[in-house]
C-alpha positions in Angstrom: -49.1 11.6 -21.7 -50.8 12.8 -18.5 -53.7 15.6 -17.6 -52.0 17.6 -15.1 -51.9 16.9 -11.5 -54.9 15.0 -11.4 -53.1 12.5 -13.7 -49.7 12.3 -11.3 -51.9 11.5 -8.5 -53.4 8.6 -9.9 -50.0 7.7 -11.8 -49.0 8.1 -7.8 -51.5 5.8 -6.7 -51.0 3.2 -9.2 -47.4 2.9 -9.2 -48.2 2.0 -5.3 -51.2 -0.4 -5.4 -48.7 -1.7 -8.0 -45.8 -2.5 -5.8 -48.4 -4.0 -2.8 -51.2 -6.0 -4.5 -50.8 -9.1 -6.7 -51.0 -9.3 -10.4 -54.5 -11.3 -11.5 -56.5 -10.5 -8.9 -59.9 -10.1 -10.4 -61.8 -8.3 -7.0 -58.9 -6.0 -7.1 -59.1 -4.7 -10.7 -62.7 -4.5 -10.4 -62.3 -2.6 -7.2 -59.7 -0.2 -9.0 -62.2 0.5 -12.1 -65.2 1.0 -10.1 -63.7 3.6 -7.7 -60.1 4.3 -9.2 -56.5 3.9 -8.3 -56.5 7.0 -5.5 -60.0 6.0 -3.7 -59.0 2.2 -3.6 -55.4 3.1 -2.7 -56.7 6.1 0.6 -59.6 3.5 1.5 -56.6 0.1 2.0 -54.6 3.0 4.2 -57.8 4.1 6.0 -58.6 0.5 7.0 -61.6 0.0 5.0 -60.9 -3.7 3.8 -60.6 -5.4 6.6 -59.6 -8.6 5.1 -56.3 -6.7 3.1 -54.3 -5.8 6.2 -51.1 -7.6 4.1 -51.9 -5.4 1.2 -52.2 -2.4 3.7 -48.7 -3.4 5.1 -47.6 -3.3 1.8 -48.6 0.1 1.2 -47.6 1.7 4.0 -43.5 0.6 3.2 -43.2 2.3 0.0 -45.1 5.8 -1.4 -45.7 6.0 -5.0 -42.8 8.5 -5.4 -40.6 6.1 -3.8 -42.0 3.3 -6.2 -41.1 5.2 -9.3 -37.8 6.6 -8.2 -36.9 2.8 -7.8 -38.7 2.1 -10.8 -37.2 4.7 -12.9 -33.5 3.7 -11.2 -34.1 0.2 -12.9 -34.0 2.4 -15.9 -37.4 1.5 -17.0 -40.7 3.4 -17.0 -44.5 2.8 -15.5 -47.1 2.5 -18.6 -50.9 3.3 -17.1 -54.4 3.0 -17.9 -54.5 6.7 -18.0 -51.6 6.8 -20.4 -52.5 7.5 -24.3 -50.3 4.6 -25.2 -51.7 2.1 -23.0 -52.4 -1.1 -25.1 -56.4 -1.1 -24.6 -56.6 -5.2 -25.7 -55.6 -5.6 -21.8 -58.8 -3.9 -21.0 -60.8 -6.7 -21.9 -58.8 -9.4 -19.7 -60.7 -10.5 -16.4 -58.3 -8.4 -14.3 -56.3 -6.2 -16.0 -52.7 -5.1 -15.0 -52.7 -2.0 -12.5 -49.8 -1.0 -14.6 -46.9 -2.3 -16.4 -43.1 -1.7 -16.4 -41.5 -1.4 -19.6 -37.4 -1.0 -20.2 -36.9 -0.6 -24.1 -38.3 1.4 -26.1 -41.8 3.0 -26.2 -42.7 2.9 -29.5 -42.7 -0.5 -29.8 -45.5 -0.1 -27.8 -47.4 0.2 -30.8 -46.6 -2.8 -32.8 -48.1 -5.0 -30.4 -51.4 -5.8 -32.2 -49.7 -8.8 -34.0 -48.5 -10.0 -30.7 -48.1 -13.0 -28.7 -46.9 -14.0 -24.8 -45.0 -16.9 -24.1 -44.8 -17.6 -20.4 -44.1 -20.4 -18.0 -42.5 -21.7 -15.2 -39.6 -20.3 -13.8 -37.3 -23.6 -13.6 -37.8 -25.3 -17.2 -36.5 -28.1 -18.4 -33.7 -27.7 -21.5 -36.0 -28.9 -24.0 -38.5 -25.9 -22.4 -36.3 -23.1 -22.3 -35.4 -23.8 -26.3 -38.6 -24.1 -27.3 -39.5 -20.7 -25.8 -36.9 -19.4 -27.6 -37.8 -20.8 -30.7 -41.2 -20.0 -30.9 -40.2 -16.6 -29.8 -37.4 -16.3 -32.4 -40.4 -17.2 -35.1 -43.0 -15.0 -34.2 -40.5 -12.6 -34.1 -39.6 -13.7 -37.6 -42.6 -13.5 -38.8 -42.7 -9.3 -37.0 -44.8 -10.4 -34.3 -43.9 -9.2 -31.2 -43.1 -11.0 -28.1 -44.7 -10.0 -24.8 -44.0 -12.0 -21.2 -43.0 -11.3 -17.9 -39.8 -10.2 -16.8 -39.2 -13.8 -14.9 -36.6 -16.2 -14.9 -37.1 -18.8 -16.9 -39.6 -19.6 -19.6 -40.3 -15.8 -19.7 -36.3 -14.8 -20.0 -36.2 -17.1 -23.1 -38.6 -16.4 -24.9 -37.6 -12.4 -24.9 -34.1 -13.5 -25.9 -35.5 -15.4 -28.4 -36.9 -12.7 -29.7 -34.1 -10.4 -29.7 -31.9 -13.4 -31.5 -34.1 -13.1 -34.2 -33.7 -9.1 -34.0 -37.7 -9.0 -33.0 -39.5 -6.9 -30.6 -39.9 -7.9 -27.4 
């Protein structure tokens, strides 16, 4: 999966950055792409980004090893762009994720070629929750994988709908 010490160092840096930087930041995604996760983490810890004080403080809370331990203790694993099974279509996003947290069967990642994301509010109406589950079940019946976050609300309804239909999520 990863290449020796360099791969492990990049994994630890990504884990630490993942815990400190809110997803979807085009600026941080570009910086990590340009400099690499180790360099960005080290520059943040050295105070080289004067406007990133809150991120730097969050980085100091947990080491990469501690973040990985927390992820593992939750029964999940972290997937990074350095992994061979990273969904390369994510690299086309304006802000590719620093990493993904995966809980479940890693081999299901290969089924993401036909996938759809269903995301939304954490406080849906009962109608919205039902529709999210129904949409997910319909796509799962057609052998599409459902990709969503782990949040309460629409995201969890989408996962439940896919699972009820015995689909991949």
